[in-house]
C-alpha positions as CSV (number, residue, x, y, z in Angstrom):
1,H,-0.2,0.1,0.0
2,N,2.4,2.8,0.8
3,A,4.5,1.9,-2.5
4,E,1.5,2.4,-4.3
5,M,0.8,5.3,-2.2
6,A,4.6,6.8,-3.4
7,N,3.9,6.7,-6.8
8,D,0.1,8.2,-6.8
9,P,0.1,11.7,-8.5
10,I,-2.8,12.8,-5.5
11,E,-0.5,11.9,-3.3
12,D,2.4,13.6,-4.8
13,S,-0.3,16.5,-5.1
14,V,-1.5,16.4,-1.3
15,G,1.9,16.0,-0.1
16,A,3.1,19.2,-2.4
17,V,0.6,21.2,-0.6
18,R,1.9,20.2,2.6
19,D,4.8,21.6,1.5
20,Y,3.5,24.9,0.4
21,F,1.6,25.6,4.0
22,D,4.8,24.6,5.9
23,A,7.2,26.5,4.0
24,L,4.7,29.8,4.2
25,G,4.6,29.9,7.5
26,A,2.7,33.0,9.1
27,G,2.1,33.6,5.9
28,E,-1.2,32.6,5.9
29,W,-2.1,34.6,8.7
30,D,-1.4,37.7,7.1
31,R,-3.3,36.8,3.3
32,L,-6.4,37.7,4.7
33,A,-5.4,40.7,5.8
34,Q,-2.8,42.5,3.8
35,S,-5.1,44.5,1.3
36,P,-8.9,45.6,1.6
37,S,-10.2,43.3,-0.7
38,A,-8.2,40.2,1.4
39,R,-10.0,41.7,4.1
40,V,-13.6,42.0,2.4
41,S,-13.0,38.1,1.9
42,L,-12.6,37.7,6.0
43,E,-15.2,39.5,6.8
44,L,-17.6,37.5,4.2
45,H,-16.1,34.1,5.6
46,R,-16.8,36.0,9.6
47,R,-21.1,36.4,8.3
48,F,-21.0,32.7,6.9
49,L,-20.2,31.4,10.3
50,A,-22.2,34.1,12.4
51,R,-25.1,33.1,10.3
52,F,-25.0,29.0,10.9
53,I,-22.7,28.3,13.5
54,R,-24.3,28.2,16.6
55,P,-23.4,29.0,20.5
56,C,-21.8,25.5,22.1
57,S,-22.0,23.7,19.3
58,R,-18.9,21.4,19.0
59,I,-16.7,22.3,15.9
60,L,-14.1,20.5,13.2
61,E,-12.4,22.8,12.0
62,I,-10.4,21.5,8.6
63,G,-7.3,23.3,7.2
64,A,-7.2,25.9,10.2
65,G,-4.6,27.1,9.8
66,P,-2.7,29.7,11.8
67,G,-6.7,29.9,12.9
68,R,-7.7,33.4,11.7
69,F,-11.6,31.5,11.9
70,T,-10.3,29.4,14.7
71,V,-10.5,32.9,16.5
72,E,-13.9,33.5,15.0
73,L,-15.2,30.1,16.1
74,A,-14.5,31.0,20.0
75,A,-15.8,34.4,19.4
76,L,-19.0,32.5,18.9
77,G,-19.2,30.5,22.0
78,A,-18.1,26.7,19.8
79,S,-15.7,23.9,20.8
80,V,-13.3,23.9,18.2
81,V,-11.6,20.6,17.4
82,V,-8.8,22.4,15.2
83,S,-7.1,20.3,12.3
84,D,-4.8,20.6,9.2
85,I,-2.4,18.7,6.8
86,S,0.5,21.1,8.1
87,A,2.3,20.6,11.2
88,V,3.5,24.1,11.3
89,Q,0.4,25.3,10.6
90,L,-0.9,23.6,13.6
91,E,1.5,24.9,15.6
92,L,1.1,28.7,14.4
93,N,-2.3,28.1,15.6
94,R,-1.7,27.3,18.9
95,D,0.3,30.3,19.2
96,K,-2.3,32.6,17.3
97,V,-5.2,31.3,19.2
98,L,-3.4,31.6,22.9
99,A,-2.5,34.7,22.3
100,A,-6.2,35.9,21.3
101,G,-6.6,34.6,24.6
102,C,-9.4,32.0,22.9
103,D,-7.6,28.6,23.4
104,Q,-9.9,27.7,25.8
105,H,-12.5,27.2,22.5
106,V,-10.0,24.2,21.4
107,E,-10.3,20.8,22.1
108,D,-7.4,19.4,20.7
109,R,-5.4,20.1,17.8
110,L,-4.7,17.4,15.7
111,L,-2.6,16.2,12.0
112,L,-5.5,15.2,9.3
113,D,-6.4,14.7,6.0
114,V,-9.3,15.8,4.8
115,R,-10.0,12.8,2.5
116,D,-9.2,10.6,5.3
117,L,-10.7,11.7,9.0
118,S,-11.1,7.6,9.8
119,A,-9.6,9.0,13.6
120,L,-13.3,10.6,14.0
121,T,-15.9,8.7,14.6
122,D,-19.4,9.3,12.6
123,G,-21.9,12.4,13.9
124,A,-19.5,13.4,16.7
125,F,-20.1,17.2,15.3
126,D,-22.1,19.4,15.4
127,G,-21.0,21.5,12.7
128,V,-17.8,21.3,10.3
129,V,-15.8,24.4,9.0
130,A,-13.1,23.5,6.0
131,Y,-12.7,27.4,4.9
132,G,-9.5,27.8,2.6
133,G,-9.8,25.2,-0.3
134,P,-9.1,21.9,1.8
135,I,-11.8,20.6,-0.8
136,S,-10.1,22.5,-3.5
137,Y,-6.8,21.1,-2.4
138,A,-8.2,16.9,-2.7
139,F,-8.1,17.5,-6.3
140,D,-10.0,14.0,-7.9
141,Q,-10.6,13.3,-4.6
142,A,-12.9,16.3,-3.7
143,A,-16.4,14.4,-3.3
144,A,-14.5,11.8,-1.5
145,A,-13.6,14.8,1.4
146,M,-16.9,16.3,1.1
147,A,-18.4,12.6,1.6
148,E,-15.8,12.7,4.9
149,C,-17.0,16.2,6.1
150,L,-20.6,14.9,5.8
151,R,-19.8,11.6,7.6
152,V,-18.2,13.0,10.9
153,T,-21.5,15.9,11.3
154,R,-24.4,14.8,12.8
155,P,-27.8,14.9,11.0
156,G,-29.0,18.3,11.1
157,G,-25.4,19.6,11.2
158,V,-23.6,22.0,8.6
159,V,-20.3,21.7,7.1
160,L,-19.2,25.2,5.9
161,G,-16.6,25.5,3.3
162,S,-14.8,27.4,0.4
163,V,-13.2,25.8,-2.1
164,M,-11.1,27.7,-5.6
165,S,-13.3,29.7,-8.0
166,T,-12.5,29.3,-11.9
167,I,-13.8,31.6,-13.1
168,G,-13.2,34.3,-10.5
169,S,-9.8,33.9,-10.3
170,F,-9.3,33.4,-14.0
171,R,-10.6,36.8,-14.2
172,W,-8.6,38.2,-10.8
173,F,-5.4,36.8,-12.0
174,L,-5.9,37.4,-15.4
175,P,-2.4,38.9,-15.7
176,G,-0.8,36.0,-14.5
177,V,-2.7,33.9,-16.8
178,A,-1.8,35.9,-19.8
179,E,2.1,34.7,-18.6
180,E,1.4,31.2,-18.4
181,I,0.0,31.5,-22.5
182,K,3.2,32.7,-22.7
183,T,5.1,30.1,-21.0
184,F,3.0,26.5,-21.1
185,G,0.9,27.7,-24.6
186,I,-2.7,28.5,-24.9
187,E,-3.8,24.3,-25.6
188,A,-2.4,24.2,-21.7
189,V,-4.6,27.3,-20.4
190,D,-7.9,26.1,-22.2
191,A,-7.1,22.5,-20.8
192,L,-6.6,24.5,-17.1
193,L,-9.9,26.6,-17.8
194,H,-12.2,23.7,-18.3
195,T,-11.0,21.1,-16.0
196,G,-9.9,23.6,-12.8
197,D,-6.8,21.5,-12.2
198,T,-4.2,24.3,-11.4
199,R,-0.9,21.4,-11.7
200,P,-0.2,21.5,-15.6
201,T,0.4,25.1,-15.3
202,Q,2.1,25.2,-11.9
203,P,4.2,22.2,-11.6
204,A,6.3,23.8,-8.2
205,G,3.8,26.5,-7.9
206,H,0.2,26.2,-5.1
207,N,-1.7,23.8,-6.9
208,C,-5.4,23.2,-6.4
209,R,-8.7,22.2,-8.1
210,M,-10.9,24.7,-8.9
211,F,-14.7,24.9,-9.1
212,R,-16.9,26.3,-11.2
213,W,-20.9,27.2,-9.3
214,R,-22.4,24.5,-11.0
215,E,-20.0,21.8,-11.1
216,L,-19.6,22.3,-6.6
217,A,-23.7,22.1,-6.9
218,D,-23.2,18.5,-8.7
219,M,-21.4,17.7,-6.0
220,I,-23.5,19.1,-3.3
221,A,-26.7,17.4,-5.0
222,A,-24.8,13.9,-5.3
223,Q,-24.2,13.8,-1.6
224,P,-27.1,13.2,1.4
225,C,-27.2,16.9,2.6
226,R,-29.5,20.2,1.0
227,L,-27.8,23.2,0.0
228,L,-28.7,25.8,2.7
229,A,-26.3,28.9,1.0
230,A,-24.1,30.4,-1.6
231,S,-21.8,33.1,-1.7
232,A,-19.1,33.9,-4.1
233,S,-16.0,35.9,-2.4
234,N,-15.7,38.6,-3.2
235,A,-18.0,40.3,-5.6
236,I,-17.4,43.9,-6.6
237,S,-14.5,44.5,-4.1
238,L,-12.1,42.6,-6.8
239,A,-12.9,45.8,-9.5
240,D,-10.5,48.7,-8.9
241,P,-8.0,47.7,-6.2
242,E,-7.3,52.1,-5.6
243,V,-10.3,53.1,-5.5
244,L,-11.0,49.8,-2.8
245,G,-8.5,51.3,-0.7
246,R,-10.6,54.9,-0.2
247,L,-13.8,53.2,-0.1
248,A,-12.2,50.8,3.1
249,A,-10.8,54.2,4.3
250,D,-14.7,55.8,5.2
251,P,-15.4,54.4,8.8
252,E,-19.0,55.2,7.8
253,V,-18.9,54.6,4.1
254,W,-16.9,51.1,5.0
255,P,-19.6,49.2,7.0
256,R,-22.5,49.7,4.5
257,F,-20.0,48.9,1.1
258,L,-19.6,45.5,3.6
259,D,-23.4,44.7,3.6
260,W,-23.5,45.5,0.2
261,E,-20.8,42.9,-1.0
262,E,-22.6,40.1,1.5
263,E,-25.9,40.6,-0.3
264,L,-24.7,41.1,-3.7
265,A,-22.0,37.9,-3.4
266,Q,-25.2,35.8,-2.8
267,E,-27.0,36.5,-6.1
268,P,-27.3,33.9,-8.6
269,G,-25.7,35.3,-10.9
270,M,-22.2,36.5,-9.1
271,L,-21.2,32.7,-7.8
272,D,-18.2,31.9,-10.1
273,G,-17.5,35.8,-9.9
274,G,-15.2,35.6,-7.3
275,T,-11.9,33.5,-6.2
276,H,-13.5,31.5,-3.7
277,I,-17.0,30.0,-3.8
278,L,-18.4,29.7,-0.4
279,F,-21.2,27.4,0.9
280,A,-23.5,25.7,3.2
281,I,-25.0,22.7,3.6
282,E,-27.1,20.4,6.1
283,L,-26.5,16.8,6.5
284,L,-30.2,15.2,6.0
285,S,-31.2,12.7,8.6
286,V,-30.7,8.7,7.5
287,S,-34.4,7.5,7.5
288,R,-34.0,3.6,8.7
């Protein structure tokens, strides 16, 4: 079995993701605060948590990283089992959550791969939070990863997640797309657009499986759950960084702008428009 895994391209890819986040270190903490558009993304994810996570819930956080959302879950009164594929990120999580005065809300920290949560029992959690794209990092096993998240959730519990968006990422990273066309050729970028798989055009980079909304919706529909909500992350805040910076600096305008973002990002026509797609699903009760 170990020999098979050693020659498995998915295992190699997931190992590369682990190495990437080990090397990134504290940069993952900074990512959601380094620009106004990143702060919008943080706020949209935070509002999703506030909407669906109830006080005293027992939550599994997958891909928790250094703890931006662990702190938010603690503020909501949840008890959190923190997990990540990166041991470096788990140590950073301990440091950041302690510094925030929230570590009493953390039940445990586990080194886990979203594709295999077999160390956890069925229905052990009131909810699962898989922010930052853990399901995208499962590549061809994304559906199995979603099924694992649902397996460890109790009936009626929720899974909140975000995956990378194909269309929104092409829009936001268009300068990089132009460079990839020059480096790898138009056919390789055409394949990227139609598969969402970044590995062929980023052999040594930050790799993931991006989704179109309809692909994610089909994957959700195949699971024993119902869709509660979906949202882009971001919406209009990706348009003009300079103007966005001016809006963010205005204490009267910025809160209203965030309300607009939350509203517009949930419009059906916008779900593909951000760099990520947020979703909330509820595990259905299994009739016996």
